PAZAPA-4460 file (N, C-alpha, C; in steps of 0.05 Angstrom, whole numbers, plus 32768, in hexadecimal, padded with zeros to 4 digits):
% residues 291
    n_x    n_y    n_z   ca_x   ca_y   ca_z    c_x    c_y    c_z   seq   type   mol
   8172   7DA7   7FDD   815E   7DAE   7FF2   8143   7DA0   7FEB     1      M     A
   8137   7D93   7FFE   811E   7D85   7FF9   8107   7D98   7FF6     2      S     A
   80F1   7D8D   7FEA   80D9   7D9E   7FE6   80CD   7DA6   8001     3      G     A
   80CF   7D94   8015   80C4   7D9A   802F   80D3   7DB1   803C     4      R     A
   80EE   7DB1   8039   80FE   7DC6   8044   80F8   7DE1   8037     5      T     A
   80F4   7DE1   801C   80EE   7DF9   800E   80D3   7E04   8017     6      R     A
   80BF   7DF2   801B   80A5   7DFB   8024   80A7   7E07   8040     7      D     A
   80B7   7DFB   8051   80BA   7E06   806C   80C7   7E21   806C     8      A     A
   80DA   7E26   805A   80E7   7E40   8058   80D4   7E55   804D     9      R     A
   80C3   7E4D   803A   80AF   7E60   802F   809C   7E68   8045    10      R     A
   8093   7E55   8056   8081   7E5C   806C   808F   7E6E   8080    11      R     A
   80A9   7E69   8085   80B8   7E79   8098   80BA   7E96   808F    12      C     A
   80BD   7E9A   8074   80C2   7EB5   806A   80A9   7EC0   805D    13      W     A
   8091   7EB7   8067   8078   7EC2   805E   8078   7EE1   8063    14      N     A
   806F   7EF1   804F   806F   7F0E   8053   805F   7F17   806B    15      P     A
   8048   7F0A   8070   8037   7F11   8087   8045   7F0C   80A1    16      T     A
   8053   7EF5   80A2   8063   7EEE   80BA   8079   7F03   80BE    17      R     A
   8087   7F0A   80A8   809C   7F1E   80AA   8092   7F39   80B4    18      A     A
   807A   7F41   80AB   806E   7F5A   80B4   8068   7F59   80D2    19      L     A
   805D   7F42   80DA   8055   7F3F   80F7   806E   7F40   8108    20      A     A
   8084   7F33   8100   809D   7F33   8110   80A8   7F4F   8111    21      I     A
   80A7   7F5D   80FA   80B2   7F79   80F9   80A1   7F8B   810C    22      S     A
   8087   7F87   810C   8076   7F97   811D   807C   7F93   813A    23      G     A
   807F   7F7A   8142   8085   7F73   815E   80A0   7F7E   8167    24      W     A
   80B4   7F7B   8155   80CE   7F86   815C   80CD   7FA4   8160    25      L     A
   80BE   7FB2   8150   80BB   7FCF   8152   80AD   7FD7   816C    26      T     A
   8098   7FC8   8173   8089   7FCD   818C   809B   7FC9   81A4    27      V     A
   80AA   7FB3   81A4   80BB   7FAD   81BB   80D1   7FC2   81BE    28      I     A
   80DD   7FCA   81A8   80F2   7FDE   81AB   80E7   7FFA   81B1    29      Y     A
   80CF   7FFF   81A9   80C2   8018   81B1   80C2   801B   81D0    30      F     A
   80BA   8005   81DE   80BA   8005   81FB   80D6   800A   8206    31      G     A
   80EA   7FFC   81FB   8105   7FFF   8204   810F   801C   8200    32      I     A
   810B   8026   81E8   8115   8041   81E3   8106   8056   81F3    33      E     A
   80ED   8052   81F8   80DE   8064   8209   80E9   8065   8225    34      L     A
   80F0   804D   822F   80FC   804B   824A   8117   8059   824B    35      G     A
   8127   8056   8236   8141   8063   8235   813E   8081   8234    36      I     A
   8129   808A   8226   8124   80A7   8224   811A   80B3   823E    37      G     A
   8109   80A4   824C   80FF   80AE   8266   8115   80AF   827B    38      I     A
   8128   809D   8279   813E   809B   828D   814D   80B6   8290    39      W     A
   8157   80C3   827A   8164   80DD   827E   8150   80F4   827A    40      P     A
   8137   80EE   8274   8124   8103   826F   8128   8110   8254    41      G     A
   8131   8101   8240   8137   810C   8226   811E   810D   8214    42      S     A
   8115   8126   820E   80FE   812A   81FD   8104   811F   81E1    43      I     A
   811D   8122   81D8   8125   8119   81BD   8121   80FB   81BB    44      A     A
   812A   80EC   81CF   8128   80CF   81CD   810B   80C5   81D1    45      L     A
   80FC   80D3   81E2   80E0   80CB   81E5   80D1   80D1   81CB    46      I     A
   80D7   80E7   81BE   80CA   80ED   81A5   80D1   80D9   8190    47      S     A
   80EB   80D1   818F   80F4   80BD   817C   80E7   80A2   8181    48      D     A
   80E2   809B   819B   80D5   8082   81A2   80B9   8081   8195    49      A     A
   80AA   8097   8198   808F   8098   818C   8091   8099   816D    50      F     A
   80A6   80A5   8163   80AB   80A4   8146   80AF   8087   813D    51      H     A
   80BE   8078   814D   80C2   805B   8147   80A7   804D   8148    52      T     A
   8096   8054   815C   807D   8047   815E   806B   804C   8146    53      F     A
   806F   8062   8139   805E   8068   8121   8062   8053   810B    54      S     A
   807A   8047   810B   807F   8032   80F7   806C   801A   80FB    55      A     A
   8064   8016   8114   8051   8000   811A   8037   8004   810B    56      V     A
   802F   801E   8109   8016   8024   80FA   8019   801C   80DD    57      G     A
   8030   8021   80D1   8035   801A   80B6   8035   7FFC   80B2    58      G     A
   8041   7FED   80C4   8042   7FD0   80C3   8025   7FC5   80C6    59      V     A
   8016   7FD1   80D9   7FFB   7FC7   80DF   7FE9   7FCB   80C6    60      L     A
   7FEB   7FE2   80B9   7FDC   7FE7   80A0   7FE2   7FD1   808C    61      I     A
   7FFC   7FCB   8088   8004   7FB7   8074   7FFA   7F9B   807C    62      A     A
   7FFB   7F95   8096   7FF1   7F7B   809F   7FD3   7F77   809A    63      L     A
   7FC4   7F8B   80A1   7FA7   7F8A   809D   7FA0   7F88   807F    64      V     A
   7FAD   7F98   806F   7FA9   7F97   8052   7FB1   7F7C   8046    65      A     A
   7FC7   7F72   8050   7FD0   7F58   8046   7FBD   7F41   804D    66      G     A
   7FB2   7F42   8065   7F9F   7F2D   806D   7F85   7F2F   805D    67      R     A
   7F7D   7F48   8058   7F64   7F4C   8048   7F69   7F42   802C    68      M     A
   7F81   7F47   8021   7F87   7F3E   8005   7F87   7F20   8003    69      A     A
   7F8C   7F12   8019   7F8E   7EF5   8018   7F73   7EE7   8019    70      A     A
   7F5D   7EF7   801D   7F43   7EEB   801E   7F3B   7EDF   8003    71      R     A
   7F2D   7EC8   8003   7F26   7EBB   7FEA   7F10   7ECB   7FDB    72      P     A
   7F0E   7EC6   7FC1   7EFA   7ED3   7FB1   7EDE   7ECA   7FB9    73      A     A
   7ECA   7EDC   7FB6   7EAE   7ED6   7FBB   7E9E   7EDF   7FA3    74      T     A
   7E84   7EDA   7FA4   7E73   7EE2   7F8E   7E70   7F00   7F8C    75      R     A
   7E77   7F0E   7FA2   7E76   7F2B   7FA2   7E91   7F38   7F9D    76      F     A
   7EA6   7F29   7FA3   7EC2   7F32   7F9E   7ED0   7F1C   7F8E    77      Q     A
   7ECC   7F1C   7F74   7ED5   7F05   7F64   7EF3   7F02   7F62    78      T     A
   7F02   7F18   7F68   7F1F   7F16   7F69   7F29   7F16   7F87    79      F     A
   7F17   7F12   7F99   7F1E   7F14   7FB5   7F22   7F31   7FBD    80      G     A
   7F34   7F35   7FD0   7F3A   7F51   7FDA   7F57   7F58   7FD4    81      S     A
   7F61   7F50   7FBC   7F7D   7F55   7FB5   7F84   7F72   7FB5    82      L     A
   7F70   7F83   7FAD   7F75   7FA0   7FAC   7F7B   7FAC   7FC7    83      R     A
   7F74   7F9D   7FDD   7F79   7FA8   7FF8   7F97   7FAE   7FFC    84      A     A
   7FA8   7F9F   7FEE   7FC5   7FA5   7FF1   7FCC   7FC1   7FE6    85      E     A
   7FBF   7FC8   7FD0   7FC4   7FE2   7FC4   7FB8   7FF9   7FD5    86      I     A
   7FA0   7FF4   7FDF   7F94   8008   7FF1   7FA5   800B   800A    87      V     A
   7FB0   7FF5   8015   7FC2   7FF6   802C   7FDB   8006   8026    88      G     A
   7FE6   8001   800E   7FFE   8010   8005   7FF9   802E   8003    89      A     A
   7FE1   8034   7FF8   7FD9   8050   7FF5   7FD7   805E   8011    90      Q     A
   7FCA   804F   8024   7FC8   805A   803F   7FE3   805E   804C    91      A     A
   7FF5   804A   8048   8010   804D   8053   801F   8064   8046    92      N     A
   801A   8068   802C   8028   807E   801F   8020   8099   802B    93      G     A
   8006   809D   8030   7FFD   80B6   803D   8006   80B8   805A    94      F     A
   8007   80A1   8068   8011   80A1   8083   802F   80AA   8083    95      F     A
   803E   809F   8070   805A   80A6   806D   805D   80C3   8066    96      L     A
   804B   80CE   8055   804C   80EA   804E   8048   80FC   8066    97      L     A
   8036   80F4   8078   8031   8103   8091   804A   8102   80A2    98      R     A
   8057   80EA   80A4   8070   80E8   80B4   8086   80F9   80A8    99      M     A
   8087   80FB   808D   809C   810C   8081   8098   8129   8089   100      A     A
   807F   8132   8088   8079   814E   8090   8080   8152   80AD   101      W     A
   8079   813F   80BE   807D   8141   80DB   809B   8142   80E1   102      L     A
   80AB   8131   80D4   80C8   8130   80D9   80D4   814A   80D0   103      V     A
   80CC   8154   80B9   80D8   816D   80AF   80D0   8185   80C1   104      F     A
   80B7   8186   80CA   80AD   819C   80DB   80BB   819B   80F6   105      W     A
   80BE   8183   8102   80CB   8181   811C   80E9   8189   811A   106      M     A
   80F5   8181   8104   8111   8188   8100   8115   81A6   80FC   107      S     A
   8102   81B2   80ED   8103   81CF   80E9   8100   81DE   8104   108      L     A
   80EE   81D5   8115   80EA   81E2   812F   8103   81DE   8140   109      M     A
   810F   81C6   813F   8127   81C1   814F   813F   81D2   8144   110      R     A
   8140   81D7   812A   8156   81E7   811F   8155   8204   8129   111      L     A
   813D   820D   812E   813A   8229   8139   8142   822A   8156   112      Q     A
   813F   8214   8165   8147   8213   8181   8157   81F9   8186   113      N     A
   8170   81F8   817F   8180   81E0   8183   8182   81D8   81A0   114      P     A
   8182   81BE   81A6   8182   81B4   81C1   819B   81A3   81C5   115      V     A
   81A8   81A6   81DC   81BF   8196   81E3   81B5   817A   81EC   116      D     A
   81B8   8166   81DB   81AC   814C   81E0   81BF   813A   81F0   117      L     A
   81B4   8128   8201   81C5   8115   8210   81CE   80FF   81FD   118      P     A
   81E8   80FF   81F7   81F2   80ED   81E2   81F3   80D0   81EA   119      T     A
   81FA   80C9   8203   81FC   80AD   820A   81E2   809E   8207   120      T     A
   81CC   80A8   8213   81B2   809A   820F   81AA   8099   81F1   121      P     A
   81B1   80AE   81E2   81AA   80AE   81C6   81B8   8098   81B7   122      M     A
   81D2   8094   81BD   81E1   807E   81B0   81D7   8063   81B8   123      L     A
   81D0   805F   81D1   81C6   8046   81DA   81AB   803F   81CD   124      L     A
   8199   8052   81CC   817F   804E   81C0   8181   8049   81A2   125      A     A
   8190   8059   8195   8193   8057   8177   81A1   803D   8170   126      A     A
   81B5   8035   817F   81C4   801C   8179   81B2   8004   817B   127      G     A
   81A2   8003   8190   818F   7FEC   8193   817A   7FED   817D   128      G     A
   8170   8004   8176   815B   8007   8162   8166   7FFD   8147   129      A     A
   817F   8003   8141   818A   7FFA   8127   8189   7FDC   8124   130      L     A
   818E   7FCE   813A   818E   7FB0   8138   8172   7FA6   8131   131      I     A
   815D   7FB0   8140   8142   7FA6   813A   8139   7FAF   811F   132      T     A
   8140   7FC7   8117   8137   7FD1   80FD   8145   7FC2   80E6   133      E     A
   815E   7FBB   80E9   816C   7FAB   80D5   8160   7F90   80D1   134      L     A
   8157   7F83   80E8   814A   7F6A   80E6   812F   7F6C   80D7   135      I     A
   8120   7F81   80DD   8106   7F86   80D0   810A   7F8B   80B2   136      S     A
   811D   7F9C   80AC   8122   7FA2   8090   812B   7F8A   8080   137      L     A
   813B   7F79   808C   8144   7F61   807E   812D   7F4D   8079   138      S     A
   811A   7F4D   808C   8102   7F3B   8089   80F0   7F44   8072   139      L     A
   80EE   7F5F   806E   80DC   7F6A   805B   80E8   7F71   8040   140      L     A
   8103   7F70   803E   8111   7F7A   8026   8108   7F6C   800D   141      Y     A
   8107   7F52   800D   8101   7F44   7FF4   80E4   7F48   7FEC   142      K     A
   80D1   7F47   7FFF   80B5   7F4A   7FF9   80AE   7F66   7FEF   143      A     A
   80BB   7F7A   7FFA   80B4   7F96   7FF2   80BB   7F9C   7FD5   144      Q     A
   80CB   7F8C   7FC9   80D2   7F91   7FAD   80BB   7F8C   7F9A   145      K     A
   80A9   7F7A   7FA2   8093   7F72   7F90   8077   7F77   7F9C   146      T     A
   8076   7F82   7FB5   805D   7F86   7FC2   805C   7FA3   7FCC   147      N     A
   804B   7FB3   7FC0   8049   7FCF   7FC7   8040   7FD3   7FE3   148      L     A
   802E   7FC2   7FEC   8024   7FC4   8008   803A   7FC1   801C   149      N     A
   804B   7FAC   8019   8062   7FA8   802B   8077   7FBE   8028   150      I     A
   8079   7FC9   800F   808C   7FDE   800B   8086   7FF6   801D   151      K     A
   806C   7FFC   8021   8064   8012   8032   806D   800D   804F   152      G     A
   8069   7FF4   8059   8072   7FEE   8074   8091   7FEE   8076   153      A     A
   809E   7FE5   8060   80BB   7FE5   805F   80C6   8001   8062   154      Y     A
   80BA   8014   8055   80C3   8030   8056   80BE   803C   8072   155      W     A
   80A9   8033   807F   80A5   803D   809A   80BB   8034   80AD   156      H     A
   80C3   801B   80AA   80DA   8011   80BA   80F4   801E   80B2   157      I     A
   80F7   8022   8097   810F   802F   808D   8112   804B   8098   158      L     A
   80FB   8059   809C   80FD   8074   80A7   8107   8074   80C4   159      Q     A
   80FE   8060   80D3   8108   805E   80EF   8125   8056   80F0   160      T     A
   812D   8045   80DC   8149   803D   80DA   815B   8055   80D4   161      F     A
   8152   8066   80C1   8161   807E   80BA   8161   8091   80D2   162      A     A
   814A   8092   80E0   8149   80A3   80F8   815D   809B   810D   163      G     A
   8162   8080   8110   8176   8076   8123   8192   807E   811A   164      S     A
   8197   807C   8100   81B1   8085   80F5   81B6   80A3   80FA   165      L     A
   81A0   80B2   80F6   81A2   80CF   80FA   81A9   80D5   8117   166      I     A
   819C   80C6   812A   81A2   80CA   8146   81BF   80C4   814D   167      I     A
   81CA   80AE   8141   81E6   80A7   8146   81F9   80BC   813B   168      I     A
   81F4   80C4   8122   8205   80D9   8116   8203   80F3   8126   169      V     A
   81EB   80FB   812D   81E7   8113   813C   81F4   8112   8158   170      A     A
   81F1   80FB   8165   81FD   80F8   8180   821C   80FA   817F   171      A     A
   8228   80EC   816B   8245   80ED   8169   824F   8109   8161   172      L     A
   8240   8116   814F   8248   8131   8147   8246   8145   815E   173      T     A
   8231   8142   816E   822E   8154   8185   8243   814E   819A   174      I     A
   8249   8134   819D   825D   812C   81B1   8279   8138   81AA   175      W     A
   8280   8137   8190   829B   813F   8189   829D   815D   8181   176      F     A
   8287   8169   8178   8289   8184   816D   8276   8198   817A   177      T     A
   8262   818E   818A   824D   81A0   8195   823D   81AF   8180   178      D     A
   823C   81A4   8168   822C   81B0   8153   820F   81A5   8155   179      F     A
   81FF   81B4   8164   81E4   81AB   816B   81D1   81AA   8154   180      L     A
   81D7   81BB   813F   81C4   81BC   8128   81C5   81A3   8117   181      E     A
   81D8   8191   811B   81DA   817A   810A   81C1   8168   810B   182      I     A
   81B5   8166   8123   819D   8155   8127   8186   815F   8115   183      D     A
   817D   8178   8117   8167   8181   8106   816E   8182   80E9   184      P     A
   8187   8188   80E2   818E   8189   80C5   818C   816D   80B8   185      L     A
   8195   8159   80C6   8192   813D   80BC   8175   8135   80BB   186      L     A
   8166   813E   80CF   8149   8138   80D0   813B   8144   80B8   187      G     A
   8141   815C   80B1   8134   8169   809A   813B   815B   8080   188      M     A
   8154   8153   807D   815C   8144   8065   814D   812A   8063   189      A     A
   814A   811C   8079   813B   8103   8078   811D   8108   8074   190      F     A
   8113   811E   807D   80F7   8124   8078   80F1   8127   805A   191      G     A
   8104   8133   804C   8102   8135   802F   8103   811A   8021   192      L     A
   8114   8108   802B   8116   80ED   8020   80FB   80DE   8025   193      L     A
   80EF   80E1   803C   80D6   80D5   8042   80C0   80DF   802F   194      L     A
   80C1   80F9   8029   80AE   8105   8017   80AF   80F8   7FFC   195      L     A
   80C8   80F3   7FF2   80CB   80E6   7FD8   80C1   80C9   7FD9   196      W     A
   80C7   80BB   7FEF   80BE   809F   7FF2   80A0   809C   7FF3   197      A     A
   8093   80AE   8002   8076   80AD   8005   8069   80B3   7FEA   198      S     A
   8073   80C6   7FDB   8068   80CC   7FC0   806B   80B4   7FAD   199      W     A
   8082   80A7   7FAF   8087   808F   7F9E   8072   807A   7FA3   200      T     A
   806C   8074   7FBC   8058   8060   7FC3   803C   8068   7FBC   201      I     A
   8035   8082   7FC2   801A   808C   7FBB   8015   808B   7F9D   202      I     A
   8029   8093   7F8D   8027   8094   7F70   8024   8078   7F65   203      R     A
   8033   8065   7F6F   8031   8049   7F65   8016   803D   7F6C   204      A     A
   800C   8042   7F84   7FF2   8037   7F8C   7FDC   8044   7F7B   205      A     A
   7FDE   805E   7F77   7FC9   806C   7F67   7FC9   8062   7F4A   206      L     A
   7FE0   805C   7F40   7FE2   8052   7F24   7FD3   8038   7F21   207      Y     A
   7FD4   8027   7F35   7FC6   800D   7F33   7FA8   8012   7F38   208      I     A
   7FA1   8023   7F4C   7F85   8028   7F53   7F76   8034   7F3B   209      L     A
   7F84   8043   7F2A   7F77   804F   7F13   7F75   803C   7EFB   210      L     A
   7F7D   8023   7EFF   7F7B   800E   7EEA   7F8B   8015   7ED1   211      D     A
   7FA2   8021   7ED5   7FB4   8026   7EBF   7FC1   800C   7EB5   212      N     A
   7FCC   800D   7E9D   7FDB   7FF5   7E93   7FF3   7FF1   7EA4   213      V     A
   7FF8   7FD8   7EAE   800F   7FD3   7EBF   8029   7FDD   7EB2   214      P     A
   803B   7FE8   7EC2   8053   7FF4   7EB8   8066   7FE0   7EAB   215      R     A
   8064   7FC7   7EB4   8076   7FB2   7EA9   806A   7FA3   7E91   216      D     A
   8054   7FAF   7E86   8046   7FA2   7E70   8044   7FB4   7E57   217      L     A
   804E   7FAB   7E40   804C   7FBA   7E27   8035   7FAF   7E17   218      D     A
   801F   7FBE   7E14   8008   7FB4   7E06   800E   7FAF   7DE8   219      L     A
   801F   7FBF   7DDD   8026   7FBB   7DC0   8034   7FA0   7DBD   220      N     A
   8045   7F99   7DD0   8053   7F7F   7DD0   803F   7F68   7DD3   221      E     A
   802C   7F6C   7DE6   8017   7F58   7DEA   8007   7F54   7DD1   222      V     A
   7FFF   7F69   7DC4   7FEF   7F68   7DAC   7FFE   7F59   7D95   223      Q     A
   8017   7F60   7D92   8027   7F52   7D7D   802A   7F35   7D83   224      S     A
   802D   7F2E   7D9C   8031   7F11   7DA4   8017   7F02   7D9F   225      A     A
   8000   7F0E   7DA4   7FE6   7F00   7D9F   7FE2   7EFD   7D81   226      V     A
   7FE7   7F12   7D72   7FE3   7F11   7D55   7FF6   7EFF   7D47   227      E     A
   800C   7EF7   7D55   801F   7EE5   7D48   8016   7EC7   7D4B   228      A     A
   8001   7EC3   7D5B   7FF7   7EA7   7D5F   7FE7   7E9E   7D46   229      I     A
   7FEB   7E85   7D3F   7FDE   7E7A   7D27   7FBF   7E7C   7D2A   230      H     A
   7FB2   7E87   7D16   7F95   7E89   7D16   7F8B   7EA4   7D1E   231      G     A
   7F9C   7EB5   7D29   7F94   7ED0   7D32   7F99   7EE4   7D1B   232      V     A
   7F84   7EF4   7D15   7F86   7F09   7D01   7F8E   7F23   7D0D   233      D     A
   7F80   7F2B   7D23   7F86   7F45   7D2F   7F7B   7F45   7D4C   234      S     A
   7F83   7F5A   7D5B   7F7B   7F5D   7D77   7F70   7F79   7D7A   235      V     A
   7F59   7F7D   7D88   7F4F   7F97   7D8E   7F42   7F97   7DA9   236      H     A
   7F39   7FAE   7DB2   7F2E   7FB1   7DCE   7F41   7FA3   7DE2   237      H     A
   7F5A   7FAA   7DE0   7F6E   7F9E   7DF2   7F71   7FB0   7E0B   238      L     A
   7F6D   7FA4   7E22   7F6E   7FB3   7E3C   7F7F   7FA3   7E50   239      H     A
   7F8D   7FB1   7E61   7F9D   7FA4   7E76   7F9E   7FB6   7E8F   240      A     A
   7F9E   7FAA   7EA6   7F9F   7FB8   7EBF   7FA9   7FA5   7ED5   241      W     A
   7FAD   7FAF   7EED   7FB7   7F9E   7F03   7FA3   7F9E   7F1A   242      S     A
   7F9F   7F87   7F27   7F8F   7F86   7F40   7FA1   7F8F   7F56   243      I     A
   7FBA   7F85   7F56   7FCE   7F8C   7F69   7FE9   7F87   7F5B   244      T     A
   7FFF   7F8E   7F68   8019   7F8A   7F5B   801D   7F6C   7F55   245      E     A
   8026   7F67   7F3C   802C   7F4C   7F33   8014   7F3C   7F2A   246      G     A
   7FFC   7F48   7F2B   7FE3   7F39   7F22   7FD5   7F4A   7F0D   247      K     A
   7FDE   7F46   7EF4   7FD4   7F56   7EDE   7FBC   7F47   7ED0   248      N     A
   7FA9   7F58   7EC7   7F91   7F4E   7EBA   7F90   7F58   7E9D   249      I     A
   7F86   7F48   7E8B   7F85   7F50   7E6F   7F6B   7F47   7E62   250      L     A
   7F5F   7F58   7E51   7F48   7F4F   7E41   7F4C   7F59   7E24   251      S     A
   7F42   7F49   7E11   7F46   7F51   7DF5   7F32   7F43   7DE4   252      A     A
   7F2C   7F4F   7DCD   7F1C   7F43   7DB8   7F30   7F3A   7DA2   253      H     A
   7F2E   7F21   7D9A   7F41   7F16   7D86   7F32   7F0C   7D6E   254      V     A
   7F39   7F17   7D57   7F2D   7F10   7D3D   7F3B   7EF8   7D32   255      L     A
   7F2C   7EE2   7D2D   7F38   7EC9   7D22   7F2C   7EC3   7D07   256      V     A
   7F3C   7EB5   7CF6   7F33   7EAF   7CDB   7F24   7E95   7CDA   257      S     A
   7F2A   7E82   7CEC   7F1D   7E68   7CEB   7F12   7E62   7D07   258      N     A
   7EF7   7E65   7D0A   7EEC   7E60   7D24   7EEC   7E42   7D2C   259      F     A
   7EF1   7E31   7D18   7EF3   7E15   7D1E   7F0B   7E0E   7D30   260      G     A
   7F1F   7E1F   7D2F   7F37   7E1B   7D40   7F36   7E2D   7D59   261      E     A
   7F1F   7E37   7D60   7F1C   7E4A   7D76   7F28   7E40   7D90   262      A     A
   7F22   7E27   7D96   7F2B   7E1C   7DB0   7F49   7E1B   7DB1   263      E     A
   7F56   7E12   7D9C   7F73   7E11   7D9B   7F7F   7E2D   7D9C   264      Y     A
   7F74   7E3F   7D8D   7F7E   7E5B   7D8D   7F7C   7E68   7DA8   265      T     A
   7F65   7E64   7DB6   7F61   7E6F   7DD0   7F75   7E64   7DE5   266      L     A
   7F79   7E4A   7DE4   7F8C   7E3D   7DF6   7FA8   7E48   7DF1   267      Q     A
   7FAF   7E4C   7DD8   7FCA   7E56   7DD1   7FCE   7E72   7DDB   268      S     A
   7FB9   7E83   7DD9   7FBB   7E9F   7DE2   7FBE   7E9F   7E00   269      I     A
   7FAE   7E90   7E0E   7FAE   7E8F   7E2B   7FC9   7E85   7E36   270      Q     A
   7FD4   7E70   7E29   7FED   7E65   7E32   8004   7E79   7E2D   271      A     A
   8003   7E87   7E16   8018   7E9A   7E10   8017   7EB2   7E24   272      M     A
   7FFF   7EBC   7E2A   7FFD   7ED2   7E3D   8007   7ECB   7E59   273      L     A
   8002   7EB3   7E61   800B   7EAA   7E7B   8029   7EA6   7E7C   274      K     A
   8034   7E99   7E67   8051   7E93   7E68   8063   7EAB   7E61   275      S     A
   805A   7EBB   7E4D   806B   7ED1   7E44   8067   7EEB   7E53   276      D     A
   804E   7EEF   7E5D   8048   7F08   7E6A   803F   7F05   7E87   277      F     A
   803F   7EEC   7E91   8038   7EE6   7EAD   801D   7EF3   7EB4   278      Q     A
   800A   7EF0   7EA2   7FEF   7EFB   7EA6   7FE0   7EEC   7EBB   279      M     A
   7FD5   7EFA   7ECF   7FC7   7EED   7EE4   7FAC   7EE3   7EDB   280      Y     A
   7F9E   7EF2   7ECA   7F84   7EEA   7EBF   7F80   7EF9   7EA5   281      F     A
   7F75   7EEA   7E91   7F70   7EF6   7E77   7F55   7EED   7E6C   282      A     A
   7F46   7EFF   7E62   7F2C   7EF9   7E55   7F2F   7F00   7E37   283      T     A
   7F2C   7EEB   7E27   7F2F   7EEE   7E0A   7F15   7EE8   7DFC   284      I     A
   7F0B   7EFB   7DEC   7EF3   7EF6   7DDC   7EFB   7EF2   7DBF   285      Q     A
   7EF5   7EDA   7DB4   7EFB   7ED5   7D98   7EE4   7EDD   7D86   286      L     A
   7EEB   7EE9   7D6F   7ED7   7EF3   7D5D   7EDE   7EEC   7D40   287      E     A
   7ECA   7EEA   7D2F   7ED0   7EE6   7D12   7ECD   7F00   7D03   288      T     A
   7EC2   7F14   7D10   7EC0   7F2F   7D04   7EC3   7F44   7D1A   289      E     A
   7ECE   7F5B   7D13   7ED3   7F70   7D27   7EB9   7F7B   7D31   290      V     A
   7EB6   7F7D   7D4C   7E9E   7F88   7D58   7EA5   7F9B   7D6E   291      C     A
***
């Protein structure tokens, strides 16, 4: 494969582009599902259509945060707006938490008063929704593994996908067994799953916002690696944190025995931190005595 072809594929699968496509697919199918719901006058389908539309909000938050994070650095924002991705993920986590509570509450109300739902429109609407949601999920799947902001949007779409599956299972169960309680029972189970997902995203975003040591970084291992470099006596005042996922920052004071080799020692430390620990940025202060 040529370099030009690889570049074209990278542009095609840009996370921002994938988010935009997912958002448009969700908006378009919202209109279709709303129309299908209005046709038989099904409150359940109309409600699910607006539930689907809520995913657009999650995608929109991720899009805005992603665009802000792409802004270049300035003299007032020396790392740019990279943290916007984490703020966006935090917002999406709380949005998802609200949706979890809403789904659980609506399901609980429906369980107290089960409704005989029109199964044919339900199957048509849910079947079409599955197709658009599968496309959106496939577009975002790879990026959400390493980007907390996109993970929030991914879970919003995943909740509508699960909602469509619930509608299909409920419709078929009602069709064959007349067991009307299946719809709210499945909804309550999914509400609990959303609660877990929202807490996972909120906790991960909060961990970064509090400037904790990145979970994938062992400071003891970093210290040992630096101290193993020729000319280094010891390391102190070692600190590490993340601006956003995958962009770790480190600062340290390094005691050296021969300041005449300072330039070589500093270059060796920086090269090792970048190659072995994928450090985004590191500030190293060399010293001849502990201070």
